[in-house]
C-alpha positions as CSV (number, residue, x, y, z in Angstrom):
1,M,100.5,83.4,-263.0
2,S,98.2,80.5,-263.8
3,R,98.1,77.3,-261.7
4,R,99.4,75.2,-264.6
5,V,102.4,77.5,-265.2
6,S,103.1,77.5,-261.5
7,R,103.0,73.7,-261.3
8,V,105.4,73.4,-264.3
9,L,107.9,75.9,-262.7
10,V,107.8,74.2,-259.3
11,A,108.3,70.8,-261.0
12,F,111.2,72.2,-263.0
13,A,112.8,73.8,-260.0
14,S,112.4,70.7,-257.9
15,G,113.9,68.5,-260.7
16,L,116.8,70.9,-261.2
17,L,117.5,71.0,-257.4
18,F,117.3,67.2,-257.3
19,G,119.7,66.8,-260.2
20,I,122.2,69.3,-258.7
21,G,122.0,67.4,-255.4
22,L,122.8,64.1,-257.2
23,L,125.8,65.6,-259.0
24,V,127.2,67.3,-255.8
25,S,126.7,64.2,-253.7
26,G,128.5,61.9,-256.2
27,M,125.4,59.6,-256.8
28,T,125.9,60.0,-260.5
29,R,129.3,58.3,-260.3
30,P,128.8,54.5,-260.4
31,A,132.2,53.8,-258.8
32,K,131.2,55.8,-255.7
33,V,127.8,54.0,-255.5
34,I,129.4,50.6,-255.9
35,A,132.0,51.5,-253.2
36,F,129.1,52.3,-250.9
37,L,127.5,49.0,-251.6
38,D,130.7,47.1,-250.8
39,P,131.1,47.2,-247.0
40,L,133.7,44.3,-247.1
41,G,135.9,46.0,-249.7
42,A,136.9,49.6,-250.2
43,W,133.7,50.9,-248.5
44,D,132.8,54.6,-248.9
45,P,130.2,55.5,-246.3
46,S,129.7,59.1,-247.6
47,L,126.5,58.2,-249.4
48,A,124.9,57.3,-246.0
49,F,125.1,61.0,-245.1
50,V,123.4,61.9,-248.3
51,M,120.6,59.4,-247.5
52,A,120.3,60.6,-243.9
53,G,120.1,64.2,-245.2
54,A,117.3,63.2,-247.7
55,V,115.4,61.4,-245.0
56,G,115.7,64.4,-242.7
57,V,114.4,66.8,-245.4
58,Y,111.5,64.4,-246.3
59,A,110.6,64.1,-242.6
60,V,110.2,67.8,-242.3
61,A,108.5,68.3,-245.7
62,A,106.1,65.4,-245.3
63,R,104.5,66.7,-242.1
64,P,100.8,67.5,-242.5
65,R,100.3,71.2,-243.1
66,A,97.4,73.5,-242.5
67,R,97.6,75.3,-245.9
68,A,97.6,74.0,-249.4
69,P,100.9,73.3,-251.3
70,L,102.4,75.8,-253.7
71,A,101.2,74.3,-256.9
72,A,98.4,71.9,-256.1
73,P,95.0,72.3,-254.5
74,L,95.8,69.9,-251.6
75,F,98.3,67.4,-250.3
76,S,97.8,63.8,-251.2
77,A,99.3,60.8,-249.5
78,P,100.0,57.6,-251.3
79,P,97.9,54.6,-250.3
80,A,99.3,52.3,-247.6
81,P,101.8,49.9,-249.3
82,R,100.9,46.3,-249.8
83,V,103.9,43.9,-249.6
84,D,103.3,41.3,-252.1
85,R,105.2,39.1,-254.6
86,L,105.4,41.8,-257.2
87,L,106.8,44.4,-254.8
88,L,109.4,41.9,-253.5
89,V,110.5,40.9,-257.1
90,G,110.6,44.5,-258.2
91,A,112.7,45.5,-255.2
92,A,115.1,42.6,-255.8
93,L,115.5,43.5,-259.5
94,F,116.0,47.2,-258.5
95,G,118.7,46.2,-256.0
96,V,120.5,43.9,-258.4
97,G,120.4,46.5,-261.2
98,W,121.7,49.2,-258.8
99,G,124.5,46.9,-257.5
100,L,125.6,45.7,-260.9
101,S,125.5,49.1,-262.7
102,G,126.0,51.6,-259.9
103,Y,123.1,53.6,-261.3
104,C,119.7,54.3,-259.6
105,P,117.0,55.7,-261.9
106,G,117.2,59.3,-260.8
107,P,121.0,59.6,-261.1
108,S,121.0,57.7,-264.4
109,L,118.7,60.3,-266.0
110,V,121.0,63.0,-264.8
111,S,124.0,61.1,-266.2
112,V,122.5,60.6,-269.6
113,G,124.0,64.0,-270.5
114,S,127.4,62.4,-270.3
115,G,126.6,60.2,-273.3
116,G,128.5,57.3,-271.7
117,A,127.7,53.9,-273.1
118,G,127.1,52.3,-269.7
119,V,124.5,54.9,-268.7
120,L,122.8,54.8,-272.1
121,V,122.5,51.0,-271.9
122,F,121.1,51.3,-268.3
123,V,118.5,53.9,-269.2
124,G,117.5,52.1,-272.4
125,S,117.1,48.9,-270.3
126,M,115.1,50.8,-267.7
127,L,112.8,52.3,-270.3
128,L,112.3,48.9,-272.0
129,G,111.5,47.3,-268.6
130,N,109.0,50.1,-267.8
131,F,107.4,49.5,-271.2
132,A,107.3,45.7,-270.6
133,V,105.6,46.1,-267.2
134,G,103.0,48.4,-268.8
135,V,102.2,45.9,-271.5
136,W,102.1,43.0,-268.9
137,E,99.8,44.9,-266.5
138,S,97.5,45.9,-269.3
139,H,96.7,42.2,-270.1
140,P,94.3,40.4,-267.8
141,E,95.5,37.2,-266.1
142,P,95.0,34.2,-268.4
143,A,92.2,31.9,-267.2
144,C,93.2,28.4,-266.2
145,P,92.3,26.0,-269.1
146,R,90.5,23.7,-266.7
147,D,88.2,26.6,-265.7
148,N,87.4,27.2,-269.4
149,E,86.5,23.6,-269.9
150,A,84.2,23.6,-266.9
151,L,82.4,26.7,-268.1
152,Q,81.8,25.2,-271.6
153,G,80.4,22.0,-270.7
């Protein structure tokens, strides 16, 4: 089997397993997520166990290994995070969107199959936001008009 086919199969199996986990855990049901985010109301702590399980699996899977991964030549680690204004604004927007809708990006993509209006609006907004960020990041910062005047004369 070629390396490319292997990578596609591993990606498909991983996505399928992830989607099934989201369905089984209830993370695709906005009411359950909102109940988890409401500790002063009808709080449902069951998603904390889902998160703890995910962290445990990641802690084991993310350990450095002596051999190469199944479908890639080597393991790669993300660069060290830089906490800046954009990260904080993005995190705040993510949290507000999650709290208002009950959807997180992964579970929303799984829930699109339901055809519900709420999830379709959420995913549409998420895609529009991703497109807007791509456009915004592709344009250089505008120069200060005062700097332009100083350069011209």
